[in-house]
C-alpha positions in Angstrom: 14.7 7.8 -33.8 14.7 4.1 -34.6 12.0 1.9 -36.0 12.1 -0.6 -33.3 11.8 2.9 -30.8 8.9 4.6 -33.1 7.8 1.0 -32.9 7.4 0.8 -29.0 6.2 4.6 -28.8 3.5 4.1 -30.9 2.4 0.7 -28.7 2.8 2.7 -25.7 0.6 5.5 -27.1 -2.2 2.4 -28.3 -2.1 0.7 -25.2 -2.8 4.3 -23.2 -2.9 4.4 -19.5 -4.6 1.1 -18.8 -2.4 -2.1 -18.8 -2.7 -4.0 -21.6 -1.2 -7.6 -21.5 -1.0 -10.0 -24.6 -4.1 -11.9 -23.5 -5.9 -9.3 -24.0 -4.7 -8.0 -27.3 -5.6 -11.0 -28.5 -8.7 -10.9 -27.4 -9.5 -8.0 -29.0 -8.4 -9.5 -31.9 -11.1 -12.3 -31.2 -13.6 -9.7 -31.0 -12.7 -8.2 -34.1 -12.4 -11.4 -36.0 -16.0 -11.9 -35.0 -17.6 -8.6 -36.1 -15.7 -8.8 -39.1 -17.0 -12.0 -40.2 -20.9 -11.2 -39.4 -20.1 -7.6 -41.0 -19.3 -9.5 -44.3 -22.4 -11.2 -43.9 -24.5 -7.8 -43.7 -22.3 -7.0 -46.6 -23.5 -9.9 -48.6 -26.7 -9.4 -48.1 -26.8 -5.6 -49.2 -25.2 -6.9 -52.2 -22.0 -5.0 -51.3 -19.1 -5.3 -53.5 -15.3 -6.7 -52.2 -13.7 -3.7 -51.9 -16.6 -2.1 -49.2 -16.6 -5.3 -47.6 -12.5 -5.1 -46.7 -13.0 -1.7 -46.1 -15.3 -2.5 -43.7 -13.7 -5.2 -42.0 -10.7 -3.0 -41.6 -12.5 -0.5 -39.8 -13.8 -3.0 -37.5 -10.2 -4.2 -36.4 -8.8 -0.6 -36.3 -11.8 0.7 -34.1 -11.4 -2.1 -32.2 -7.4 -1.9 -31.4 -8.3 2.0 -31.0 -11.2 2.0 -28.8 -9.2 1.6 -24.9 -7.3 4.3 -26.1 -9.9 6.7 -27.9 -12.8 5.9 -26.6 -14.8 8.9 -27.3 -13.1 9.4 -31.1 -14.0 5.7 -32.0 -17.3 5.8 -30.9 -18.2 9.0 -33.2 -16.3 7.8 -36.0 -17.8 4.4 -35.7 -21.3 5.7 -35.6 -20.9 7.5 -38.7 -18.8 5.0 -40.9 -21.3 2.4 -40.3 -23.8 4.5 -42.3 -21.7 4.0 -45.1 -20.3 0.6 -44.3 -23.2 -1.4 -43.2 -20.7 -4.1 -42.4 -19.1 -2.3 -39.6 -22.7 -1.6 -38.3 -22.1 -4.4 -35.2 -19.3 -2.5 -33.9 -21.1 0.4 -32.3 -22.0 -2.0 -29.8 -18.5 -2.8 -28.4 -17.4 0.9 -28.7 -20.6 2.1 -27.1 -20.0 -0.3 -23.9 -15.7 0.6 -24.3 -16.8 4.5 -24.5 -19.2 4.0 -20.9 -16.7 2.3 -19.1 -14.3 4.3 -20.1 -15.1 7.9 -20.5 -14.6 9.7 -17.6 -16.7 12.7 -16.1 -20.4 12.2 -17.3 -20.5 15.5 -19.0 -17.9 14.3 -21.5 -19.5 11.1 -22.1 -22.9 12.9 -22.7 -21.2 15.0 -25.2 -19.3 11.9 -27.0 -22.6 9.9 -27.1 -24.9 13.3 -28.3 -22.3 13.7 -30.8 -22.0 9.7 -32.1 -25.9 9.9 -32.3 -25.7 13.4 -34.2 -23.2 11.9 -36.5 -25.7 8.5 -37.2 -28.9 10.0 -37.6 -27.7 13.3 -39.5 -25.7 11.2 -41.9 -28.3 8.4 -42.1 -30.9 10.9 -43.6 -28.3 12.5 -46.0 -27.1 9.4 -47.1 -31.1 8.0 -47.7 -32.5 11.6 -48.4 -33.1 11.3 -52.3 -34.7 7.4 -51.7 -36.6 7.6 -48.5 -38.9 10.0 -46.3 -36.5 11.9 -43.5 -38.7 11.3 -40.3 -38.6 7.6 -40.9 -35.1 7.4 -41.1 -34.9 9.8 -38.0 -37.6 7.3 -36.2 -35.6 4.0 -37.6 -32.0 5.2 -36.7 -32.5 7.0 -33.1 -34.3 3.5 -32.1 -31.3 1.5 -33.4 -28.9 4.1 -31.7 -30.6 4.0 -28.3 -30.6 0.0 -29.2 -27.3 -0.8 -30.3 -24.9 2.3 -28.6 -26.8 3.6 -25.8 -28.1 0.8 -23.4 -24.6 -0.9 -23.8 -23.1 2.2 -23.0 -25.4 2.2 -20.1 -25.0 -0.8 -18.9 -20.9 -0.5 -19.0 -20.9 2.9 -17.2 -23.2 1.2 -14.1 -20.9 -2.0 -13.8 -17.9 0.1 -13.9 -18.8 2.4 -11.4 -19.9 -0.3 -9.1 -16.3 -2.3 -9.4 -14.7 1.6 -8.6 -16.9 1.8 -5.4 -16.3 -1.7 -4.6 -12.3 -1.2 -5.3 -12.6 2.3 -3.1 -14.6 0.5 -0.1 -11.9 -2.5 -0.1 -9.0 0.2 0.4 -11.1 2.1 2.9 -11.7 -1.1 5.0 -8.2 -2.0 4.7 -7.1 1.6 5.8 -9.3 1.3 8.8 -7.9 -2.1 9.9 -4.6 -0.3 9.4 -5.4 2.5 11.6 -7.5 0.4 14.1 -4.3 -1.6 14.4 -2.1 1.2 14.9 -4.1 2.3 17.4 -4.9 -0.8 19.5 -1.2 -1.5 19.3 -0.3 2.5 20.6 -3.0 1.9 23.7 -1.3 -1.7 24.5 2.0 -0.1 24.4 0.9 2.8 27.1 -0.6 0.2 29.2 2.4 -2.3 29.2 4.4 0.7 29.8 2.1 2.0 32.4 2.8 -1.6 33.9 6.6 -2.0 33.6 6.6 1.2 35.4 4.7 0.1 38.3 6.5 -3.2 38.8 9.9 -1.3 38.7 8.9 1.1 41.4 7.2 -1.5 43.6 8.6 -4.6 43.5 12.2 -3.7 42.1 12.2 -1.5 45.3 11.3 -4.6 47.7 13.5 -7.1 45.9 16.6 -4.7 46.6 16.2 -4.5 50.1 15.7 -7.9 50.5 18.7 -8.5 48.6 20.9 -5.7 50.9 19.0 -7.1 54.0 20.3 -11.0 53.7 23.6 -9.7 52.2 24.3 -8.5 55.2 22.7 -11.0 57.4 24.5 -13.7 55.6 27.8 -12.0 57.3 26.4 -11.7 60.6 29.1 -13.8 62.9 26.4 -14.6 65.3 24.5 -17.0 63.1 25.3 -20.6 62.7 26.4 -22.2 59.6 22.8 -23.5 59.1 21.1 -20.5 59.4 23.9 -18.8 57.3 22.9 -21.3 54.3 19.3 -20.4 54.5 20.4 -16.8 54.6 22.0 -17.4 51.4 19.7 -19.0 49.4 17.1 -16.3 50.3 19.7 -14.0 49.1 19.9 -16.3 45.8 16.4 -16.5 45.3 16.1 -12.8 45.6 18.6 -11.8 42.7 17.1 -14.2 40.8 13.8 -12.6 41.4 15.4 -9.3 40.0 16.9 -10.8 37.2 13.3 -12.1 35.8 11.6 -9.1 37.0 14.1 -6.7 34.7 13.5 -9.6 31.9 9.6 -8.9 32.3 9.8 -5.1 32.6 11.8 -5.3 29.5 9.2 -7.0 27.4 6.6 -5.0 28.8 8.2 -2.2 28.1 9.8 -2.8 24.6 8.7 -6.0 23.4 12.1 -7.7 23.7 14.1 -9.2 27.0 16.1 -6.5 28.6 20.1 -7.0 28.3 21.9 -9.1 31.1 24.7 -7.0 33.1 28.0 -9.1 32.3 28.6 -9.5 36.4 25.2 -11.7 36.2 25.6 -13.1 32.5 27.0 -16.3 34.5 24.0 -17.0 36.1 21.1 -16.1 33.7 17.8 -17.2 34.8 16.7 -20.6 32.9 12.7 -20.3 32.5 12.3 -23.4 30.5 12.5 -27.4 31.1 16.2 -27.0 31.2 15.8 -24.7 34.5 13.5 -27.2 36.4 15.9 -28.5 37.7 17.6 -25.5 39.2 14.3 -24.3 40.9 14.5 -28.3 42.8 17.3 -27.7 43.4 16.6 -24.5 45.2 13.9 -25.6 47.3 16.0 -28.3 48.7 18.7 -26.1 49.6 15.8 -24.4 51.4 15.0 -27.5 53.1 12.5 -28.4 51.2 11.9 -32.6 51.1 11.8 -32.3 46.9 12.1 -35.5 44.5 12.3 -35.1 41.2 11.9 -37.9 38.1 11.8 -37.8 34.6 10.5 -40.7 31.9 10.2 -41.0 28.3 12.6 -40.0 25.8 12.7 -36.1 26.1 11.7 -34.1 23.5 11.8 -30.8 22.5 9.7 -27.9 22.9 8.5 -24.7 21.2 9.3 -21.5 23.5 5.8 -21.1 24.7 5.4 -24.8 25.7 8.7 -24.7 27.1 8.2 -21.6 29.3 4.7 -22.8 29.9 6.2 -25.8 31.7 8.6 -24.3 33.9 5.8 -21.6 35.3 4.0 -24.7 36.0 6.6 -26.4 38.2 7.6 -23.2 39.8 3.9 -22.1 40.6 3.3 -25.6 42.1 6.0 -25.2 44.4 5.1 -22.0 45.3 2.0 -23.1 46.5 3.2 -26.1 48.1 5.6 -23.8 50.2 2.5 -21.7 51.0 -0.4 -23.7 51.9 1.3 -27.3 52.9 5.1 -26.2 54.7 7.3 -29.5 55.9 5.1 -31.8 53.4 7.3 -33.8 50.9 7.0 -32.7 47.1 7.3 -34.7 44.2 8.0 -33.1 40.2 7.3 -35.5 37.6 8.3 -35.0 33.8 6.8 -37.5 31.8 7.8 -37.4 27.5 4.3 -39.3 26.3 4.0 -39.8 22.3 2.2 -36.5 22.2 2.8 -34.4 24.8 4.6 -33.7 27.7 3.1 -34.4 31.0 4.0 -32.2 34.1 3.3 -33.2 37.6 3.6 -31.7 41.1 2.1 -33.2 44.2 2.9 -32.8 47.7 1.4 -34.3 50.8 -0.5 -32.5 53.6 0.8 -30.1 56.1 3.5 -31.4 58.3 2.2 -29.0 60.7 0.5 -25.7 61.2 1.0 -23.1 58.9 3.2 -20.0 59.6 -0.1 -17.8 59.6 -1.6 -15.5 56.8 -0.4 -16.7 53.5 -0.2 -13.5 51.2 -1.7 -14.4 47.8 -3.2 -13.0 44.8 -5.6 -15.9 44.2 -4.9 -16.0 40.8 -1.6 -18.3 40.5 -4.0 -21.4 39.1 -6.2 -19.5 36.9 -2.7 -17.8 35.1 -1.2 -21.3 34.8 -4.7 -22.8 33.0 -4.9 -19.5 30.6 -1.0 -20.0 29.6 -1.5 -23.9 28.9 -4.9 -22.7 26.7 -3.0 -20.5 24.5 -0.4 -23.4 23.8 -2.8 -26.1 23.2 -2.8 -27.6 26.6 -4.4 -27.9 29.8 -3.9 -27.6 33.5 -6.0 -29.6 36.3 -5.4 -29.0 40.1 -7.2 -30.7 42.9 -6.5 -32.3 46.1 -5.8 -35.8 46.6 -6.9 -38.9 49.0 -4.4 -38.6 51.5 -4.8 -34.9 52.3 -2.3 -33.8 49.8 -2.2 -31.5 46.8 -1.4 -31.8 42.6 -1.2 -29.7 40.1 -1.0 -31.7 36.5 -0.4 -29.8 33.0 -0.2 -31.4 29.4 1.3 -29.5 26.8 2.3 -30.7 23.2 5.3 -30.5 21.9 4.9 -28.6 18.4 1.8 -26.3 19.1 2.0 -22.6 18.6 0.4 -19.7 21.0 -3.3 -20.0 19.7 -4.1 -17.1 17.6 -0.7 -16.3 16.7 -1.2 -15.1 13.5 -5.1 -13.7 13.8 -6.6 -11.1 14.5 -9.8 -10.2 14.4 -11.2 -7.3 12.3 -14.4 -5.3 12.3 -16.3 -7.5 10.2 -15.9 -10.7 12.1 -13.4 -12.1 10.0 -9.6 -13.5 10.9 -6.9 -11.0 9.2 -4.4 -14.1 8.8 -0.9 -14.1 8.6 -0.3 -14.2 5.3 2.3 -12.8 2.6 1.0 -9.7 2.4 0.6 -8.1 5.6 -1.4 -5.2 6.5 -3.8 -6.1 4.1 -6.7 -7.0 5.2 -9.3 -9.7 3.4 -12.4 -7.9 1.8 -16.0 -8.7 3.6 -18.1 -8.8 0.5 -21.3 -8.9 2.4 -20.0 -5.8 4.8 -18.9 -3.9 1.4 -23.3 -5.1 0.2 -24.5 -3.3 3.2 -22.6 -0.3 2.6 -23.7 0.1 -0.8 -27.7 -0.7 0.0 -30.0 2.2 -0.4 -32.0 2.6 3.0 -35.3 1.5 2.2 -34.6 -1.1 -0.4 -33.6 -4.5 -0.7 -30.6 -6.0 -0.7 -31.0 -7.1 -4.6 -31.3 -3.6 -5.2 -28.1 -3.5 -7.3 -29.5 -6.6 -9.0 -32.5 -5.4 -9.6 -30.8 -2.4 -11.2 -28.8 -4.5 -13.5 -31.5 -6.7 -14.6 -34.0 -3.5 -15.2 -31.3 -1.9 -17.6 -30.9 -5.6 -19.4 -35.0 -5.7 -19.7 -35.1 -2.0 -21.0 -32.5 -3.0 -23.5 -34.6 -6.0 -24.6 -37.7 -3.9 -24.6 -35.8 -1.1 -27.1 -34.7 -3.6 -29.3 -38.1 -5.2 -29.5 -39.6 -1.6 -30.3 -37.0 -1.5 -32.8 -37.9 -4.4 -34.6 -41.8 -4.2 -34.4 -41.3 -0.4 -36.0 -39.1 -2.0 -38.9 -41.6 -4.5 -39.1 -44.7 -1.6 -39.1 -42.4 0.4 -41.3 -41.7 -2.7 -44.1 -45.8 -3.4 -44.0 -46.7 0.4 -44.8 -43.9 0.0 -47.5 -45.5 -2.8 -49.1 -48.9 -1.0 -49.3 -47.2 2.5 -50.4 -45.9 0.2 -53.5 -47.9 -2.6 -54.8 -50.7 -3.3 -57.4 -52.9 -5.6 -58.6 -52.0 -6.5 -62.3 -55.2 -5.5 -63.3 -55.0 -1.8 -62.4 -51.6 -1.5 -64.5 -53.7 -3.1 -67.4 -56.5 -0.9 -66.8 -54.1 2.7 -67.2 -54.2 3.7 -70.6 -51.0 5.5 -72.1 -52.4 8.8 -73.0 -54.5 9.6 -69.5 -53.7 12.7 -67.2 -50.9 12.3 -64.8 -53.3 13.0 -62.1 -56.0 10.5 -63.1 -53.2 7.8 -62.9 -51.8 8.8 -59.7 -55.1 8.7 -58.3 -55.2 5.0 -59.1 -51.7 4.4 -58.1 -50.2 4.1 -54.4 -48.5 7.1 -53.0 -44.8 6.3 -54.8 -41.7 4.4 -54.8 -40.3 4.2 -51.4 -36.6 1.9 -49.6 -38.4 -1.2 -51.2 -37.9 0.1 -55.0 -34.9 2.4 -54.7 -33.5 3.2 -58.6 -36.1 0.4 -59.5 -36.9 2.9 -62.2 -33.7 3.1 -63.8 -33.3 -0.7 -64.2 -35.8 -1.5 -66.5 -35.9 -0.3 -70.4 -34.6 2.9 -71.5 -37.2 5.8 -69.9 -38.6 8.4 -72.8 -36.6 11.6 -72.7 -37.8 14.3 -70.4 -39.8 12.6 -68.9 -40.5 11.7 -64.7 -40.8 8.0 -63.8 -42.1 6.0 -61.0 -42.0 2.3 -60.2 -44.2 0.4 -57.9 -43.9 -3.5 -57.0 -46.4 -5.7 -58.2 -48.7 -8.2 -55.9 -47.8 -10.9 -57.7 -44.5 -11.7 -57.0 -42.0 -13.9 -59.3 -41.0 -17.4 -57.6 -37.6 -16.6 -57.9 -36.0 -15.6 -54.8 -34.4 -12.2 -55.1 -36.4 -11.2 -58.3 -39.1 -8.4 -58.4 -42.0 -7.4 -60.8 -41.8 -3.9 -61.3 -44.5 -1.7 -62.9 -42.9 1.8 -63.9 -45.1 4.8 -65.0 -43.8 8.0 -67.1 -45.1 11.1 -66.8 -44.5 14.5 -69.2 -46.4 17.3 -70.0 -49.1 16.4 -67.2 -49.9 12.9 -69.2 -48.4 9.4 -69.3 -46.3 8.8 -71.8 -45.2 5.6 -71.1 -45.6 2.1 -69.1 -43.5 -0.6 -68.2 -43.8 -4.3 -66.5 -40.4 -5.7 -65.8 -38.7 -7.9 -63.6 -35.6 -6.5 -61.3 -32.8 -8.8 -59.6 -32.1 -7.2 -56.1 
């Protein structure tokens, strides 16, 4: 395997299952750089060597880059290494956040944090065993671990689980919407097929009978030419009605127009503005006085508006035939600047009607609904002379209302976008899903604030414990100059210790070895003087050395920290 392939394989392993873009890599390097710089400051305060500073910076960078791939391992290693490299201590906050988010399973997460705690506290106690009291180390290390590692991990885990739950709810919402659309589509399809079958069985049969009988009547030798012409008009009307019925049944059943047979393709049923002239001509052929006029510059209409104009004229002429037989009819098409105006008017009936008129009562209502769907309107009413007028206003370029919008269960509009079938997410509905009964909608926010408040409280406790530790340590390691002067070489060890503090602590680590040479075979203790020099970083030390139960040496000297 060549170097390039090995590099790519290593990069893929480092990236892990989570996508890692260049932007994320730059962000991780920036975070690592900031933590490394802060760590250098910590090492400088601790009088760390250059080698230790460099090691701390490298550890911070490596752990930051590996935290995505190995969250548990980096957490444990970071907690252990921070004991020996104080400059890498700040990275434990980032490692705790990453581990809380990325470790799968509560058991695994608990095991990882427990092992990191044991490593941090155990190694801390072992590292400071010779210079400090183990109990204080354990308490202080525990509080620091809780504040800097456990609390970021809990906050990260809550945030990650909430995001996962929201994503799951969003996917469930999308699935429910798709299933709802499928069920609604199947129900519509079944209803349309039922309607198509009823129309085919009833209207198709009746129209076929009309066509057969009018065809036979047309060749009857007893008819006059005028009667034969009228019967021919009836036969052509029945054939045209059969064509339109076939198209409507095809649309209802399959969503597409039924194919026109070859023998009938020469006379297709025109259902648009272009077909209005044919309807008017057919009415004239039936003996009706119909006049048609067109004004304005003709303009193309969208398919829905074009079909609506045809249906308005067709329905208005039908109403005129039924309710005002023999009355003159005018059909006017006016192409206005922004819309097409279709107006059909008829005068009063020339004579009594032909008896009972069969009407479904839904013609004008259907016209109004059809015009509304394309953004237009239809008005119908009587005229001053006793006639009737139907007028429709249709826009040129409007699409049917609601063509791209489908209302979902959450009151939204799933709009026709590039990604079909992916409904928008209603976050208010998700919050309602997340809300626990009996709790307010702000429960999630309150929980997050509670976690943050707990972290602040722990930090205050840690700082307070540190202050108390320092104050107590100062009380156990400081004496007056007068006490030092009152002690005489040769006094018993017990008498001297009764006048001195309990002994050295973390404020005076190794101070007894930093002064003048100690007497051989003696055991020494160092305490701080209450009157310290004014120079920053310099401490006044009082040292007492004992041998065979007696004080054999006492020294006062300054130590640079």
